[in-house]
C-alpha positions as CSV (number, residue, x, y, z in Angstrom):
1,X,100.2,131.1,108.6
2,X,97.7,132.5,106.1
3,X,95.5,129.4,105.7
4,X,94.7,126.5,108.0
5,X,92.5,123.5,107.3
6,X,90.0,122.3,109.9
7,X,90.5,118.5,110.0
8,X,88.5,116.0,111.9
9,X,89.2,116.4,115.7
10,X,89.5,112.6,116.0
11,X,92.8,112.8,114.1
12,X,94.7,114.6,116.8
13,X,94.7,115.4,120.6
14,X,95.8,119.0,119.9
15,X,95.7,120.6,116.5
16,X,99.3,120.9,115.4
17,X,98.6,123.9,113.2
18,X,98.0,126.0,116.3
19,X,101.5,126.0,117.8
20,X,105.1,126.3,116.7
21,X,105.9,122.8,118.0
22,X,102.9,121.3,116.3
23,X,104.0,122.8,113.0
24,X,107.5,121.5,113.5
25,X,106.0,118.0,114.1
26,X,104.2,118.2,110.8
27,X,107.1,119.7,108.9
28,X,109.7,117.2,110.2
29,X,107.3,114.3,110.3
30,X,106.8,114.7,106.6
31,X,110.6,114.9,106.0
32,X,111.3,111.8,108.1
33,X,108.5,109.6,106.7
34,X,109.5,110.6,103.2
35,X,113.1,109.7,104.0
36,X,112.7,106.6,106.1
37,X,109.4,105.1,105.1
38,X,106.5,104.7,107.5
39,X,107.7,101.4,108.9
40,X,111.1,102.8,110.0
41,X,109.6,106.1,111.2
42,X,109.2,106.5,115.0
43,X,108.2,109.2,117.4
44,X,111.5,108.8,119.1
45,X,113.3,109.6,115.8
46,X,111.0,112.5,115.2
47,X,111.6,113.9,118.7
48,X,115.3,113.8,118.1
49,X,114.9,115.5,114.8
50,X,113.1,118.5,116.2
51,X,115.0,118.6,119.5
52,X,111.9,117.9,121.7
53,X,110.9,115.3,124.3
54,X,109.2,112.3,122.8
55,X,106.4,112.8,125.3
56,X,105.6,116.2,123.8
57,X,104.6,114.5,120.5
58,X,102.0,112.4,122.3
59,X,100.3,115.5,123.4
60,X,99.4,116.0,119.7
61,X,98.9,112.5,118.3
62,X,98.1,109.2,120.0
63,X,100.5,107.3,117.8
64,X,102.3,107.4,114.4
65,X,99.4,106.0,112.6
66,X,97.2,108.9,113.7
67,X,99.9,111.2,112.4
68,X,99.9,109.4,109.0
69,X,96.1,109.8,108.9
70,X,96.4,113.5,109.7
71,X,99.0,114.0,106.9
72,X,96.8,112.2,104.4
73,X,93.7,114.1,105.6
74,X,95.7,117.4,105.2
75,X,96.7,116.3,101.7
76,X,93.2,115.6,100.6
77,X,92.0,118.9,102.1
78,X,94.7,120.7,100.2
79,X,93.7,118.8,97.0
80,X,90.0,119.8,97.5
81,X,91.1,123.4,98.2
82,X,93.0,123.5,94.8
83,X,89.9,122.0,93.0
84,X,87.8,124.8,94.5
85,X,90.3,127.5,93.3
86,X,90.2,126.2,89.7
87,X,86.5,125.7,89.4
88,X,83.7,128.3,89.5
89,X,79.9,128.4,89.0
90,X,80.0,129.5,85.4
91,X,81.7,126.3,84.3
92,X,79.8,123.3,83.1
93,X,79.9,120.1,85.2
94,X,82.1,118.5,82.5
95,X,84.6,121.4,82.7
96,X,84.7,121.2,86.5
97,X,85.2,117.5,86.4
98,X,88.1,117.8,84.0
99,X,89.8,120.4,86.3
100,X,89.3,118.0,89.3
101,X,91.0,115.3,87.3
102,X,93.9,117.7,86.5
103,X,94.4,118.5,90.2
104,X,94.4,114.8,91.1
105,X,96.9,113.8,88.4
106,X,99.2,116.8,88.2
107,X,102.8,116.8,89.4
108,X,102.7,118.4,92.9
109,X,104.6,121.6,93.6
110,X,105.1,123.3,96.9
111,X,102.3,125.8,97.8
112,X,103.6,129.1,99.4
113,X,100.4,129.5,101.3
114,X,101.5,126.7,103.7
115,X,105.0,127.3,104.7
116,X,105.3,124.4,107.2
117,X,104.3,121.7,104.7
118,X,106.5,120.3,101.9
119,X,103.7,119.3,99.5
120,X,106.1,117.6,97.1
121,X,107.4,115.3,99.9
122,X,103.9,114.9,101.2
123,X,102.7,113.7,97.8
124,X,105.5,111.1,97.8
125,X,104.2,109.9,101.1
126,X,100.7,109.6,99.7
127,X,102.1,107.6,96.8
128,X,104.1,105.2,99.0
129,X,102.0,105.0,102.2
130,X,98.3,105.7,101.4
131,X,97.2,102.1,101.6
132,X,98.6,101.9,105.2
133,X,96.0,104.4,106.4
134,X,93.0,102.1,105.7
135,X,94.3,98.5,105.3
136,X,94.1,97.9,109.0
137,X,92.0,95.8,111.4
138,X,90.5,99.0,112.9
139,X,89.5,100.7,109.7
140,X,85.8,100.5,110.6
141,X,86.3,102.2,113.9
142,X,88.4,104.9,112.2
143,X,85.7,105.4,109.6
144,X,83.0,105.6,112.3
145,X,85.0,108.4,113.8
146,X,85.1,110.3,110.5
147,X,88.9,110.0,110.0
148,X,88.5,109.6,106.2
149,X,86.2,112.6,105.8
150,X,88.7,114.6,103.7
151,X,89.0,111.7,101.2
152,X,85.3,111.1,101.1
153,X,84.5,114.8,100.6
154,X,86.3,114.8,97.3
155,X,84.7,111.6,96.2
156,X,81.2,113.0,97.0
157,X,81.8,116.2,95.1
158,X,83.3,114.6,92.0
159,X,80.5,111.9,92.0
160,X,77.9,114.7,92.1
161,X,79.5,116.2,88.9
162,X,79.4,112.8,87.2
163,X,75.7,112.4,88.2
164,X,75.0,115.9,86.7
165,X,76.8,114.9,83.4
166,X,75.1,111.5,83.1
167,X,72.2,111.0,85.5
168,X,71.8,107.4,84.2
169,X,75.3,106.3,85.2
170,X,74.9,104.0,88.1
171,X,78.4,103.9,89.6
172,X,79.6,107.5,90.2
173,X,81.1,106.8,93.7
174,X,82.8,103.7,92.5
175,X,84.2,105.4,89.5
176,X,85.6,108.4,91.5
177,X,87.1,106.2,94.2
178,X,88.8,104.1,91.6
179,X,90.2,107.2,89.8
180,X,91.5,108.7,93.1
181,X,93.4,105.5,93.9
182,X,94.5,105.2,90.3
183,X,96.0,108.7,90.4
184,X,98.3,107.5,93.2
185,X,98.9,103.9,92.3
186,X,99.9,104.4,88.7
187,X,102.7,106.8,89.8
188,X,103.8,104.2,92.4
189,X,103.9,101.5,89.7
190,X,105.8,103.7,87.3
191,X,108.5,104.1,90.0
192,X,108.6,100.6,91.4
193,X,106.6,98.1,89.3
194,X,106.9,99.6,85.8
195,X,105.5,96.5,84.0
196,X,102.1,97.2,85.6
197,X,101.7,100.6,83.9
198,X,102.1,102.3,80.6
199,X,103.2,105.7,82.1
200,X,106.6,106.7,80.8
201,X,108.2,110.0,79.9
202,X,105.5,112.7,80.7
203,X,104.0,110.6,83.4
204,X,101.6,113.2,84.8
205,X,100.3,114.2,81.4
206,X,99.7,110.6,80.5
207,X,98.1,110.0,83.9
208,X,95.6,112.8,83.2
209,X,94.9,111.4,79.7
210,X,94.4,107.9,81.2
211,X,92.0,109.0,83.9
212,X,90.1,111.3,81.6
213,X,89.7,108.4,79.2
214,X,88.4,106.1,82.0
215,X,85.9,108.6,83.2
216,X,84.4,109.9,80.0
217,X,84.4,106.5,78.3
218,X,82.1,105.4,81.1
219,X,79.7,108.2,80.6
220,X,77.3,108.9,77.8
221,X,78.9,112.2,77.0
222,X,82.2,111.3,75.3
223,X,85.1,113.6,75.2
């Protein structure tokens, strides 16, 4: 494995990236959640899928919700990694922000640097299951333990770019967190609740245009 992300240790009991079994848990976990949906997914089904004892899975994750949090954290780490690849110090803040928007809204393709992760399937999980990671009674405890750090890291970096572009804009974090959710929800709407969106045809190109319009219409520097 060429690259590994260091995720918050509160997400797991043992880092699954470090062992063959752990990587199988991630790989097959993504496949099963994508196929069955999070509600129908269980560790028992995952253990049967990978030919392992169910107890072995609990050595890596306390429960399936922690696994979902891990997968979403990995996704946002990967997203931030791609943003870093496509931006560099010689670019203006506006250019960097546009690249970040492109990464958020682009159609996801499998990344050969991470052979045990199907990024296309993982993105479908993000589209369909993201809300389940934080719409819980214990969200405050999870937040105190830093389990949303990957998501918040992107928000912080993009908000800093907005503050650099327009120092007088008062809502950079609110704008970025709205855009991050929009990049997921609009795709969900286009697939399941089409009357709630205008995305049709080239959905990802339209999604980029929509988010770019929202961001730069809110700032003093127009596109």
